[in-house]
All heavy atoms as atom14 arrays in JSON, in Angstrom:
{
  "sequence": "MTIEQHIEELRAELKNACDAAERRQIEVELELAQADLAVTLAEQDGAIVAEPPF",
  "atom14_mask": [
    [1, 1, 1, 1, 1, 1, 1, 1, 0, 0, 0, 0, 0, 0],
    [1, 1, 1, 1, 1, 1, 1, 0, 0, 0, 0, 0, 0, 0],
    [1, 1, 1, 1, 1, 1, 1, 1, 0, 0, 0, 0, 0, 0],
    [1, 1, 1, 1, 1, 1, 1, 1, 1, 0, 0, 0, 0, 0],
    [1, 1, 1, 1, 1, 1, 1, 1, 1, 0, 0, 0, 0, 0],
    [1, 1, 1, 1, 1, 1, 1, 1, 1, 1, 0, 0, 0, 0],
    [1, 1, 1, 1, 1, 1, 1, 1, 0, 0, 0, 0, 0, 0],
    [1, 1, 1, 1, 1, 1, 1, 1, 1, 0, 0, 0, 0, 0],
    [1, 1, 1, 1, 1, 1, 1, 1, 1, 0, 0, 0, 0, 0],
    [1, 1, 1, 1, 1, 1, 1, 1, 0, 0, 0, 0, 0, 0],
    [1, 1, 1, 1, 1, 1, 1, 1, 1, 1, 1, 0, 0, 0],
    [1, 1, 1, 1, 1, 0, 0, 0, 0, 0, 0, 0, 0, 0],
    [1, 1, 1, 1, 1, 1, 1, 1, 1, 0, 0, 0, 0, 0],
    [1, 1, 1, 1, 1, 1, 1, 1, 0, 0, 0, 0, 0, 0],
    [1, 1, 1, 1, 1, 1, 1, 1, 1, 0, 0, 0, 0, 0],
    [1, 1, 1, 1, 1, 1, 1, 1, 0, 0, 0, 0, 0, 0],
    [1, 1, 1, 1, 1, 0, 0, 0, 0, 0, 0, 0, 0, 0],
    [1, 1, 1, 1, 1, 1, 0, 0, 0, 0, 0, 0, 0, 0],
    [1, 1, 1, 1, 1, 1, 1, 1, 0, 0, 0, 0, 0, 0],
    [1, 1, 1, 1, 1, 0, 0, 0, 0, 0, 0, 0, 0, 0],
    [1, 1, 1, 1, 1, 0, 0, 0, 0, 0, 0, 0, 0, 0],
    [1, 1, 1, 1, 1, 1, 1, 1, 1, 0, 0, 0, 0, 0],
    [1, 1, 1, 1, 1, 1, 1, 1, 1, 1, 1, 0, 0, 0],
    [1, 1, 1, 1, 1, 1, 1, 1, 1, 1, 1, 0, 0, 0],
    [1, 1, 1, 1, 1, 1, 1, 1, 1, 0, 0, 0, 0, 0],
    [1, 1, 1, 1, 1, 1, 1, 1, 0, 0, 0, 0, 0, 0],
    [1, 1, 1, 1, 1, 1, 1, 1, 1, 0, 0, 0, 0, 0],
    [1, 1, 1, 1, 1, 1, 1, 0, 0, 0, 0, 0, 0, 0],
    [1, 1, 1, 1, 1, 1, 1, 1, 1, 0, 0, 0, 0, 0],
    [1, 1, 1, 1, 1, 1, 1, 1, 0, 0, 0, 0, 0, 0],
    [1, 1, 1, 1, 1, 1, 1, 1, 1, 0, 0, 0, 0, 0],
    [1, 1, 1, 1, 1, 1, 1, 1, 0, 0, 0, 0, 0, 0],
    [1, 1, 1, 1, 1, 0, 0, 0, 0, 0, 0, 0, 0, 0],
    [1, 1, 1, 1, 1, 1, 1, 1, 1, 0, 0, 0, 0, 0],
    [1, 1, 1, 1, 1, 0, 0, 0, 0, 0, 0, 0, 0, 0],
    [1, 1, 1, 1, 1, 1, 1, 1, 0, 0, 0, 0, 0, 0],
    [1, 1, 1, 1, 1, 1, 1, 1, 0, 0, 0, 0, 0, 0],
    [1, 1, 1, 1, 1, 0, 0, 0, 0, 0, 0, 0, 0, 0],
    [1, 1, 1, 1, 1, 1, 1, 0, 0, 0, 0, 0, 0, 0],
    [1, 1, 1, 1, 1, 1, 1, 0, 0, 0, 0, 0, 0, 0],
    [1, 1, 1, 1, 1, 1, 1, 1, 0, 0, 0, 0, 0, 0],
    [1, 1, 1, 1, 1, 0, 0, 0, 0, 0, 0, 0, 0, 0],
    [1, 1, 1, 1, 1, 1, 1, 1, 1, 0, 0, 0, 0, 0],
    [1, 1, 1, 1, 1, 1, 1, 1, 1, 0, 0, 0, 0, 0],
    [1, 1, 1, 1, 1, 1, 1, 1, 0, 0, 0, 0, 0, 0],
    [1, 1, 1, 1, 0, 0, 0, 0, 0, 0, 0, 0, 0, 0],
    [1, 1, 1, 1, 1, 0, 0, 0, 0, 0, 0, 0, 0, 0],
    [1, 1, 1, 1, 1, 1, 1, 1, 0, 0, 0, 0, 0, 0],
    [1, 1, 1, 1, 1, 1, 1, 0, 0, 0, 0, 0, 0, 0],
    [1, 1, 1, 1, 1, 0, 0, 0, 0, 0, 0, 0, 0, 0],
    [1, 1, 1, 1, 1, 1, 1, 1, 1, 0, 0, 0, 0, 0],
    [1, 1, 1, 1, 1, 1, 1, 0, 0, 0, 0, 0, 0, 0],
    [1, 1, 1, 1, 1, 1, 1, 0, 0, 0, 0, 0, 0, 0],
    [1, 1, 1, 1, 1, 1, 1, 1, 1, 1, 1, 0, 0, 0]
  ],
  "atom14_positions": [
    [[103.21, 109.71, 92.01], [102.99, 109.63, 93.44], [104.05, 110.51, 94.12], [105.23, 110.41, 93.82], [103.13, 108.17, 93.89], [103.07, 108.0, 95.39], [103.33, 106.33, 95.98], [102.1, 105.42, 95.17], [0.0, 0.0, 0.0], [0.0, 0.0, 0.0], [0.0, 0.0, 0.0], [0.0, 0.0, 0.0], [0.0, 0.0, 0.0], [0.0, 0.0, 0.0]],
    [[103.62, 111.33, 95.05], [104.56, 112.16, 95.79], [105.24, 111.34, 96.88], [104.76, 110.26, 97.25], [103.85, 113.36, 96.44], [102.99, 112.88, 97.47], [103.08, 114.19, 95.41], [0.0, 0.0, 0.0], [0.0, 0.0, 0.0], [0.0, 0.0, 0.0], [0.0, 0.0, 0.0], [0.0, 0.0, 0.0], [0.0, 0.0, 0.0], [0.0, 0.0, 0.0]],
    [[106.32, 111.86, 97.39], [107.04, 111.16, 98.46], [106.16, 111.04, 99.71], [106.2, 110.03, 100.41], [108.4, 111.84, 98.76], [109.25, 111.0, 99.72], [108.2, 113.23, 99.32], [109.77, 109.72, 99.15], [0.0, 0.0, 0.0], [0.0, 0.0, 0.0], [0.0, 0.0, 0.0], [0.0, 0.0, 0.0], [0.0, 0.0, 0.0], [0.0, 0.0, 0.0]],
    [[105.35, 112.05, 99.95], [104.44, 111.99, 101.1], [103.42, 110.87, 100.94], [103.12, 110.15, 101.91], [103.72, 113.33, 101.31], [104.62, 114.46, 101.76], [105.2, 115.27, 100.61], [105.07, 114.85, 99.42], [105.79, 116.32, 100.89], [0.0, 0.0, 0.0], [0.0, 0.0, 0.0], [0.0, 0.0, 0.0], [0.0, 0.0, 0.0], [0.0, 0.0, 0.0]],
    [[102.89, 110.72, 99.73], [101.94, 109.64, 99.47], [102.62, 108.28, 99.62], [102.02, 107.35, 100.16], [101.36, 109.77, 98.07], [100.43, 110.94, 97.9], [100.08, 111.17, 96.43], [100.89, 110.93, 95.54], [98.86, 111.66, 96.2], [0.0, 0.0, 0.0], [0.0, 0.0, 0.0], [0.0, 0.0, 0.0], [0.0, 0.0, 0.0], [0.0, 0.0, 0.0]],
    [[103.85, 108.2, 99.15], [104.6, 106.95, 99.25], [104.82, 106.58, 100.72], [104.66, 105.41, 101.1], [105.93, 107.09, 98.52], [106.73, 105.83, 98.46], [106.29, 104.69, 97.83], [107.95, 105.53, 98.96], [107.2, 103.76, 97.95], [108.21, 104.24, 98.63], [0.0, 0.0, 0.0], [0.0, 0.0, 0.0], [0.0, 0.0, 0.0], [0.0, 0.0, 0.0]],
    [[105.14, 107.56, 101.54], [105.35, 107.32, 102.97], [104.06, 106.83, 103.61], [104.06, 105.88, 104.4], [105.89, 108.59, 103.66], [107.34, 108.82, 103.22], [105.78, 108.49, 105.18], [107.92, 110.16, 103.66], [0.0, 0.0, 0.0], [0.0, 0.0, 0.0], [0.0, 0.0, 0.0], [0.0, 0.0, 0.0], [0.0, 0.0, 0.0], [0.0, 0.0, 0.0]],
    [[102.94, 107.46, 103.29], [101.66, 107.03, 103.85], [101.3, 105.61, 103.41], [100.78, 104.82, 104.2], [100.55, 108.01, 103.46], [100.67, 109.34, 104.16], [100.7, 109.23, 105.67], [99.9, 108.48, 106.25], [101.57, 109.89, 106.28], [0.0, 0.0, 0.0], [0.0, 0.0, 0.0], [0.0, 0.0, 0.0], [0.0, 0.0, 0.0], [0.0, 0.0, 0.0]],
    [[101.59, 105.29, 102.16], [101.32, 103.94, 101.66], [102.19, 102.91, 102.39], [101.7, 101.84, 102.76], [101.61, 103.89, 100.16], [101.27, 102.56, 99.53], [101.48, 102.58, 98.04], [100.81, 103.36, 97.34], [102.33, 101.79, 97.56], [0.0, 0.0, 0.0], [0.0, 0.0, 0.0], [0.0, 0.0, 0.0], [0.0, 0.0, 0.0], [0.0, 0.0, 0.0]],
    [[103.44, 103.25, 102.62], [104.32, 102.33, 103.35], [103.85, 102.15, 104.79], [103.9, 101.04, 105.33], [105.76, 102.85, 103.33], [106.47, 102.74, 101.98], [107.79, 103.52, 102.02], [106.7, 101.29, 101.61], [0.0, 0.0, 0.0], [0.0, 0.0, 0.0], [0.0, 0.0, 0.0], [0.0, 0.0, 0.0], [0.0, 0.0, 0.0], [0.0, 0.0, 0.0]],
    [[103.39, 103.2, 105.42], [102.87, 103.09, 106.79], [101.65, 102.16, 106.83], [101.51, 101.36, 107.75], [102.49, 104.47, 107.33], [103.69, 105.31, 107.68], [103.28, 106.66, 108.2], [104.45, 107.45, 108.56], [104.48, 108.76, 108.57], [103.41, 109.47, 108.25], [105.59, 109.4, 108.91], [0.0, 0.0, 0.0], [0.0, 0.0, 0.0], [0.0, 0.0, 0.0]],
    [[100.79, 102.28, 105.84], [99.62, 101.4, 105.78], [100.04, 99.95, 105.55], [99.5, 99.04, 106.18], [98.68, 101.86, 104.66], [0.0, 0.0, 0.0], [0.0, 0.0, 0.0], [0.0, 0.0, 0.0], [0.0, 0.0, 0.0], [0.0, 0.0, 0.0], [0.0, 0.0, 0.0], [0.0, 0.0, 0.0], [0.0, 0.0, 0.0], [0.0, 0.0, 0.0]],
    [[101.01, 99.74, 104.67], [101.51, 98.38, 104.42], [102.13, 97.8, 105.68], [101.97, 96.62, 105.97], [102.54, 98.39, 103.3], [101.97, 98.58, 101.93], [103.04, 98.56, 100.85], [104.09, 97.92, 101.05], [102.83, 99.17, 99.8], [0.0, 0.0, 0.0], [0.0, 0.0, 0.0], [0.0, 0.0, 0.0], [0.0, 0.0, 0.0], [0.0, 0.0, 0.0]],
    [[102.83, 98.63, 106.42], [103.49, 98.18, 107.65], [102.47, 97.71, 108.68], [102.69, 96.71, 109.37], [104.35, 99.31, 108.21], [105.28, 98.96, 109.37], [106.24, 97.85, 108.99], [106.05, 100.2, 109.81], [0.0, 0.0, 0.0], [0.0, 0.0, 0.0], [0.0, 0.0, 0.0], [0.0, 0.0, 0.0], [0.0, 0.0, 0.0], [0.0, 0.0, 0.0]],
    [[101.35, 98.4, 108.76], [100.3, 98.0, 109.71], [99.71, 96.63, 109.36], [99.28, 95.89, 110.25], [99.17, 99.03, 109.72], [99.53, 100.32, 110.38], [98.37, 101.29, 110.34], [98.76, 102.63, 110.92], [97.66, 103.59, 110.86], [0.0, 0.0, 0.0], [0.0, 0.0, 0.0], [0.0, 0.0, 0.0], [0.0, 0.0, 0.0], [0.0, 0.0, 0.0]],
    [[99.71, 96.29, 108.08], [99.09, 95.04, 107.64], [100.08, 93.91, 107.41], [99.67, 92.8, 107.1], [98.3, 95.28, 106.35], [97.14, 96.21, 106.57], [96.48, 96.16, 107.6], [96.89, 97.09, 105.61], [0.0, 0.0, 0.0], [0.0, 0.0, 0.0], [0.0, 0.0, 0.0], [0.0, 0.0, 0.0], [0.0, 0.0, 0.0], [0.0, 0.0, 0.0]],
    [[101.37, 94.18, 107.57], [102.38, 93.15, 107.32], [102.36, 92.11, 108.45], [102.37, 92.45, 109.62], [103.76, 93.78, 107.22], [0.0, 0.0, 0.0], [0.0, 0.0, 0.0], [0.0, 0.0, 0.0], [0.0, 0.0, 0.0], [0.0, 0.0, 0.0], [0.0, 0.0, 0.0], [0.0, 0.0, 0.0], [0.0, 0.0, 0.0], [0.0, 0.0, 0.0]],
    [[102.34, 90.85, 108.07], [102.3, 89.76, 109.05], [103.67, 89.11, 109.24], [104.02, 88.72, 110.34], [101.3, 88.69, 108.59], [99.62, 89.29, 108.47], [0.0, 0.0, 0.0], [0.0, 0.0, 0.0], [0.0, 0.0, 0.0], [0.0, 0.0, 0.0], [0.0, 0.0, 0.0], [0.0, 0.0, 0.0], [0.0, 0.0, 0.0], [0.0, 0.0, 0.0]],
    [[104.41, 89.01, 108.18], [105.7, 88.34, 108.19], [106.79, 89.29, 108.7], [106.84, 90.45, 108.3], [106.02, 87.87, 106.77], [107.31, 87.11, 106.69], [107.34, 85.96, 107.14], [108.28, 87.69, 106.16], [0.0, 0.0, 0.0], [0.0, 0.0, 0.0], [0.0, 0.0, 0.0], [0.0, 0.0, 0.0], [0.0, 0.0, 0.0], [0.0, 0.0, 0.0]],
    [[107.68, 88.79, 109.56], [108.74, 89.62, 110.14], [109.69, 90.14, 109.06], [110.12, 91.3, 109.11], [109.52, 88.83, 111.18], [0.0, 0.0, 0.0], [0.0, 0.0, 0.0], [0.0, 0.0, 0.0], [0.0, 0.0, 0.0], [0.0, 0.0, 0.0], [0.0, 0.0, 0.0], [0.0, 0.0, 0.0], [0.0, 0.0, 0.0], [0.0, 0.0, 0.0]],
    [[110.03, 89.32, 108.09], [110.92, 89.75, 107.02], [110.27, 90.85, 106.17], [110.93, 91.82, 105.8], [111.31, 88.56, 106.14], [0.0, 0.0, 0.0], [0.0, 0.0, 0.0], [0.0, 0.0, 0.0], [0.0, 0.0, 0.0], [0.0, 0.0, 0.0], [0.0, 0.0, 0.0], [0.0, 0.0, 0.0], [0.0, 0.0, 0.0], [0.0, 0.0, 0.0]],
    [[109.0, 90.69, 105.91], [108.27, 91.7, 105.13], [108.2, 93.01, 105.92], [108.39, 94.09, 105.37], [106.87, 91.21, 104.8], [106.07, 92.19, 103.97], [104.64, 91.72, 103.72], [104.19, 90.73, 104.34], [103.97, 92.35, 102.88], [0.0, 0.0, 0.0], [0.0, 0.0, 0.0], [0.0, 0.0, 0.0], [0.0, 0.0, 0.0], [0.0, 0.0, 0.0]],
    [[107.93, 92.91, 107.22], [107.88, 94.1, 108.07], [109.2, 94.85, 108.03], [109.24, 96.07, 107.9], [107.55, 93.75, 109.53], [106.1, 93.45, 109.78], [105.82, 93.31, 111.27], [106.08, 94.53, 112.01], [105.25, 95.56, 112.08], [104.11, 95.53, 111.42], [105.57, 96.62, 112.79], [0.0, 0.0, 0.0], [0.0, 0.0, 0.0], [0.0, 0.0, 0.0]],
    [[110.31, 94.11, 108.15], [111.62, 94.74, 108.17], [111.91, 95.41, 106.82], [112.45, 96.52, 106.78], [112.71, 93.72, 108.51], [114.07, 94.34, 108.66], [114.09, 95.37, 109.8], [115.3, 96.16, 109.71], [115.38, 97.46, 109.95], [114.32, 98.13, 110.35], [116.5, 98.09, 109.83], [0.0, 0.0, 0.0], [0.0, 0.0, 0.0], [0.0, 0.0, 0.0]],
    [[111.54, 94.77, 105.75], [111.75, 95.34, 104.42], [110.97, 96.65, 104.27], [111.49, 97.64, 103.76], [111.33, 94.35, 103.34], [111.53, 94.86, 101.93], [111.08, 93.85, 100.88], [110.66, 92.76, 101.21], [111.18, 94.23, 99.63], [0.0, 0.0, 0.0], [0.0, 0.0, 0.0], [0.0, 0.0, 0.0], [0.0, 0.0, 0.0], [0.0, 0.0, 0.0]],
    [[109.73, 96.65, 104.73], [108.9, 97.86, 104.65], [109.47, 98.95, 105.55], [109.51, 100.12, 105.19], [107.43, 97.54, 105.0], [106.83, 96.6, 103.96], [106.61, 98.83, 105.11], [105.49, 96.0, 104.34], [0.0, 0.0, 0.0], [0.0, 0.0, 0.0], [0.0, 0.0, 0.0], [0.0, 0.0, 0.0], [0.0, 0.0, 0.0], [0.0, 0.0, 0.0]],
    [[109.94, 98.56, 106.76], [110.53, 99.54, 107.68], [111.74, 100.22, 107.06], [111.91, 101.44, 107.19], [110.92, 98.86, 108.99], [109.76, 98.47, 109.85], [110.14, 97.6, 111.03], [111.25, 97.03, 111.05], [109.3, 97.47, 111.94], [0.0, 0.0, 0.0], [0.0, 0.0, 0.0], [0.0, 0.0, 0.0], [0.0, 0.0, 0.0], [0.0, 0.0, 0.0]],
    [[112.58, 99.44, 106.4], [113.77, 100.0, 105.75], [113.37, 100.96, 104.63], [113.9, 102.07, 104.54], [114.69, 98.87, 105.21], [115.76, 99.43, 104.3], [115.3, 98.09, 106.37], [0.0, 0.0, 0.0], [0.0, 0.0, 0.0], [0.0, 0.0, 0.0], [0.0, 0.0, 0.0], [0.0, 0.0, 0.0], [0.0, 0.0, 0.0], [0.0, 0.0, 0.0]],
    [[112.42, 100.54, 103.81], [111.96, 101.39, 102.72], [111.32, 102.67, 103.27], [111.52, 103.76, 102.72], [110.96, 100.64, 101.84], [110.67, 101.35, 100.55], [109.82, 100.54, 99.59], [109.7, 99.32, 99.74], [109.27, 101.17, 98.66], [0.0, 0.0, 0.0], [0.0, 0.0, 0.0], [0.0, 0.0, 0.0], [0.0, 0.0, 0.0], [0.0, 0.0, 0.0]],
    [[110.6, 102.55, 104.38], [109.97, 103.72, 105.01], [111.04, 104.68, 105.54], [110.95, 105.9, 105.35], [109.04, 103.28, 106.13], [108.33, 104.37, 106.92], [107.5, 105.27, 106.01], [107.45, 103.75, 108.0], [0.0, 0.0, 0.0], [0.0, 0.0, 0.0], [0.0, 0.0, 0.0], [0.0, 0.0, 0.0], [0.0, 0.0, 0.0], [0.0, 0.0, 0.0]],
    [[112.07, 104.14, 106.18], [113.16, 104.97, 106.69], [113.85, 105.73, 105.55], [114.17, 106.92, 105.67], [114.18, 104.12, 107.44], [113.68, 103.62, 108.77], [114.66, 102.68, 109.44], [115.87, 102.71, 109.09], [114.25, 101.91, 110.32], [0.0, 0.0, 0.0], [0.0, 0.0, 0.0], [0.0, 0.0, 0.0], [0.0, 0.0, 0.0], [0.0, 0.0, 0.0]],
    [[114.08, 105.05, 104.43], [114.73, 105.68, 103.28], [113.84, 106.79, 102.7], [114.33, 107.87, 102.35], [115.05, 104.65, 102.21], [116.18, 103.67, 102.55], [116.27, 102.57, 101.49], [117.5, 104.4, 102.7], [0.0, 0.0, 0.0], [0.0, 0.0, 0.0], [0.0, 0.0, 0.0], [0.0, 0.0, 0.0], [0.0, 0.0, 0.0], [0.0, 0.0, 0.0]],
    [[112.55, 106.52, 102.61], [111.63, 107.52, 102.07], [111.56, 108.74, 102.98], [111.53, 109.89, 102.51], [110.24, 106.91, 101.88], [0.0, 0.0, 0.0], [0.0, 0.0, 0.0], [0.0, 0.0, 0.0], [0.0, 0.0, 0.0], [0.0, 0.0, 0.0], [0.0, 0.0, 0.0], [0.0, 0.0, 0.0], [0.0, 0.0, 0.0], [0.0, 0.0, 0.0]],
    [[111.55, 108.51, 104.29], [111.51, 109.63, 105.24], [112.8, 110.44, 105.18], [112.77, 111.67, 105.26], [111.26, 109.11, 106.66], [109.86, 108.59, 106.84], [109.64, 107.89, 108.17], [110.55, 107.25, 108.7], [108.43, 107.99, 108.69], [0.0, 0.0, 0.0], [0.0, 0.0, 0.0], [0.0, 0.0, 0.0], [0.0, 0.0, 0.0], [0.0, 0.0, 0.0]],
    [[113.93, 109.77, 105.0], [115.2, 110.48, 104.86], [115.22, 111.3, 103.58], [115.69, 112.44, 103.58], [116.36, 109.48, 104.89], [0.0, 0.0, 0.0], [0.0, 0.0, 0.0], [0.0, 0.0, 0.0], [0.0, 0.0, 0.0], [0.0, 0.0, 0.0], [0.0, 0.0, 0.0], [0.0, 0.0, 0.0], [0.0, 0.0, 0.0], [0.0, 0.0, 0.0]],
    [[114.69, 110.72, 102.51], [114.61, 111.44, 101.24], [113.75, 112.69, 101.38], [114.11, 113.76, 100.88], [114.06, 110.51, 100.16], [114.1, 111.12, 98.78], [115.06, 111.86, 98.47], [113.17, 110.85, 97.98], [0.0, 0.0, 0.0], [0.0, 0.0, 0.0], [0.0, 0.0, 0.0], [0.0, 0.0, 0.0], [0.0, 0.0, 0.0], [0.0, 0.0, 0.0]],
    [[112.65, 112.56, 102.08], [111.77, 113.71, 102.31], [112.49, 114.78, 103.13], [112.41, 115.97, 102.82], [110.48, 113.28, 103.0], [109.51, 114.39, 103.36], [109.05, 115.15, 102.11], [108.31, 113.83, 104.11], [0.0, 0.0, 0.0], [0.0, 0.0, 0.0], [0.0, 0.0, 0.0], [0.0, 0.0, 0.0], [0.0, 0.0, 0.0], [0.0, 0.0, 0.0]],
    [[113.22, 114.36, 104.16], [113.95, 115.31, 105.0], [114.99, 116.08, 104.19], [115.13, 117.3, 104.35], [114.61, 114.59, 106.17], [0.0, 0.0, 0.0], [0.0, 0.0, 0.0], [0.0, 0.0, 0.0], [0.0, 0.0, 0.0], [0.0, 0.0, 0.0], [0.0, 0.0, 0.0], [0.0, 0.0, 0.0], [0.0, 0.0, 0.0], [0.0, 0.0, 0.0]],
    [[115.7, 115.4, 103.31], [116.7, 116.05, 102.46], [116.02, 117.02, 101.51], [116.47, 118.16, 101.33], [117.54, 115.01, 101.69], [118.37, 115.67, 100.6], [118.42, 114.23, 102.65], [0.0, 0.0, 0.0], [0.0, 0.0, 0.0], [0.0, 0.0, 0.0], [0.0, 0.0, 0.0], [0.0, 0.0, 0.0], [0.0, 0.0, 0.0], [0.0, 0.0, 0.0]],
    [[114.93, 116.59, 100.9], [114.2, 117.45, 99.97], [113.72, 118.72, 100.66], [113.86, 119.82, 100.12], [113.01, 116.7, 99.36], [113.51, 115.55, 98.67], [112.22, 117.57, 98.4], [0.0, 0.0, 0.0], [0.0, 0.0, 0.0], [0.0, 0.0, 0.0], [0.0, 0.0, 0.0], [0.0, 0.0, 0.0], [0.0, 0.0, 0.0], [0.0, 0.0, 0.0]],
    [[113.16, 118.58, 101.85], [112.68, 119.75, 102.59], [113.83, 120.67, 103.0], [113.7, 121.89, 102.93], [111.89, 119.31, 103.82], [110.56, 118.61, 103.53], [109.92, 118.11, 104.81], [109.62, 119.53, 102.77], [0.0, 0.0, 0.0], [0.0, 0.0, 0.0], [0.0, 0.0, 0.0], [0.0, 0.0, 0.0], [0.0, 0.0, 0.0], [0.0, 0.0, 0.0]],
    [[114.97, 120.1, 103.39], [116.13, 120.9, 103.76], [116.67, 121.65, 102.55], [117.09, 122.81, 102.68], [117.21, 120.01, 104.38], [0.0, 0.0, 0.0], [0.0, 0.0, 0.0], [0.0, 0.0, 0.0], [0.0, 0.0, 0.0], [0.0, 0.0, 0.0], [0.0, 0.0, 0.0], [0.0, 0.0, 0.0], [0.0, 0.0, 0.0], [0.0, 0.0, 0.0]],
    [[116.66, 121.02, 101.39], [117.1, 121.69, 100.17], [116.18, 122.86, 99.84], [116.64, 123.94, 99.47], [117.11, 120.73, 98.99], [118.24, 119.74, 99.0], [118.14, 118.73, 97.86], [117.05, 118.55, 97.29], [119.17, 118.15, 97.54], [0.0, 0.0, 0.0], [0.0, 0.0, 0.0], [0.0, 0.0, 0.0], [0.0, 0.0, 0.0], [0.0, 0.0, 0.0]],
    [[114.89, 122.65, 99.99], [113.92, 123.71, 99.69], [114.06, 124.89, 100.64], [113.88, 126.04, 100.25], [112.5, 123.16, 99.75], [112.16, 122.23, 98.61], [110.78, 121.61, 98.74], [110.09, 121.8, 99.74], [110.38, 120.85, 97.73], [0.0, 0.0, 0.0], [0.0, 0.0, 0.0], [0.0, 0.0, 0.0], [0.0, 0.0, 0.0], [0.0, 0.0, 0.0]],
    [[114.38, 124.59, 101.9], [114.55, 125.64, 102.9], [115.89, 126.34, 102.79], [116.12, 127.36, 103.43], [114.42, 125.07, 104.32], [113.0, 124.61, 104.63], [112.08, 125.04, 103.92], [112.83, 123.84, 105.6], [0.0, 0.0, 0.0], [0.0, 0.0, 0.0], [0.0, 0.0, 0.0], [0.0, 0.0, 0.0], [0.0, 0.0, 0.0], [0.0, 0.0, 0.0]],
    [[116.79, 125.76, 102.0], [118.12, 126.33, 101.87], [119.05, 125.94, 102.99], [120.13, 126.5, 103.14], [0.0, 0.0, 0.0], [0.0, 0.0, 0.0], [0.0, 0.0, 0.0], [0.0, 0.0, 0.0], [0.0, 0.0, 0.0], [0.0, 0.0, 0.0], [0.0, 0.0, 0.0], [0.0, 0.0, 0.0], [0.0, 0.0, 0.0], [0.0, 0.0, 0.0]],
    [[118.63, 124.99, 103.81], [119.44, 124.56, 104.94], [120.66, 123.76, 104.5], [121.7, 123.77, 105.16], [118.62, 123.71, 105.91], [0.0, 0.0, 0.0], [0.0, 0.0, 0.0], [0.0, 0.0, 0.0], [0.0, 0.0, 0.0], [0.0, 0.0, 0.0], [0.0, 0.0, 0.0], [0.0, 0.0, 0.0], [0.0, 0.0, 0.0], [0.0, 0.0, 0.0]],
    [[120.54, 123.07, 103.36], [121.66, 122.31, 102.82], [121.71, 122.49, 101.31], [120.73, 122.85, 100.67], [121.56, 120.79, 103.12], [120.32, 120.17, 102.48], [121.61, 120.52, 104.61], [120.3, 118.66, 102.49], [0.0, 0.0, 0.0], [0.0, 0.0, 0.0], [0.0, 0.0, 0.0], [0.0, 0.0, 0.0], [0.0, 0.0, 0.0], [0.0, 0.0, 0.0]],
    [[122.88, 122.25, 100.76], [123.08, 122.24, 99.33], [123.55, 120.84, 98.97], [124.62, 120.42, 99.4], [124.11, 123.29, 98.88], [124.34, 123.19, 97.37], [123.66, 124.67, 99.27], [0.0, 0.0, 0.0], [0.0, 0.0, 0.0], [0.0, 0.0, 0.0], [0.0, 0.0, 0.0], [0.0, 0.0, 0.0], [0.0, 0.0, 0.0], [0.0, 0.0, 0.0]],
    [[122.75, 120.11, 98.24], [123.04, 118.7, 97.95], [123.82, 118.51, 96.65], [124.0, 117.4, 96.21], [121.75, 117.9, 97.91], [0.0, 0.0, 0.0], [0.0, 0.0, 0.0], [0.0, 0.0, 0.0], [0.0, 0.0, 0.0], [0.0, 0.0, 0.0], [0.0, 0.0, 0.0], [0.0, 0.0, 0.0], [0.0, 0.0, 0.0], [0.0, 0.0, 0.0]],
    [[124.3, 119.59, 96.07], [125.08, 119.48, 94.85], [126.51, 119.11, 95.18], [127.04, 119.51, 96.23], [125.05, 120.82, 94.1], [123.68, 121.21, 93.61], [123.68, 122.55, 92.92], [124.76, 123.13, 92.71], [122.59, 123.03, 92.62], [0.0, 0.0, 0.0], [0.0, 0.0, 0.0], [0.0, 0.0, 0.0], [0.0, 0.0, 0.0], [0.0, 0.0, 0.0]],
    [[127.17, 118.38, 94.3], [128.57, 118.05, 94.52], [129.43, 119.32, 94.57], [129.09, 120.3, 93.92], [128.96, 117.19, 93.33], [127.72, 116.93, 92.56], [126.65, 117.81, 93.08], [0.0, 0.0, 0.0], [0.0, 0.0, 0.0], [0.0, 0.0, 0.0], [0.0, 0.0, 0.0], [0.0, 0.0, 0.0], [0.0, 0.0, 0.0], [0.0, 0.0, 0.0]],
    [[130.51, 119.3, 95.33], [131.32, 120.51, 95.49], [132.17, 120.84, 94.27], [132.83, 121.87, 94.25], [132.22, 120.17, 96.68], [132.29, 118.69, 96.69], [130.96, 118.2, 96.16], [0.0, 0.0, 0.0], [0.0, 0.0, 0.0], [0.0, 0.0, 0.0], [0.0, 0.0, 0.0], [0.0, 0.0, 0.0], [0.0, 0.0, 0.0], [0.0, 0.0, 0.0]],
    [[132.18, 120.04, 93.24], [133.0, 120.3, 92.06], [132.19, 120.81, 90.9], [131.05, 120.81, 90.8], [133.79, 119.07, 91.64], [132.98, 117.83, 91.59], [132.28, 117.47, 90.45], [132.89, 116.99, 92.7], [131.53, 116.31, 90.41], [132.14, 115.84, 92.64], [131.46, 115.5, 91.52], [0.0, 0.0, 0.0], [0.0, 0.0, 0.0], [0.0, 0.0, 0.0]]
  ]
}
């Protein structure tokens, strides 16, 4: 599963979540997945280098 697919799946789960705790858990996971995607895209564009400096 690609990160984009994972994000879409989390968005769908969020729409159907009834419990507040479950919603918050999905929101956190969605935020992390979106951040991961942003870093991946920035690495591909050469905007950042995510390798350790040593």
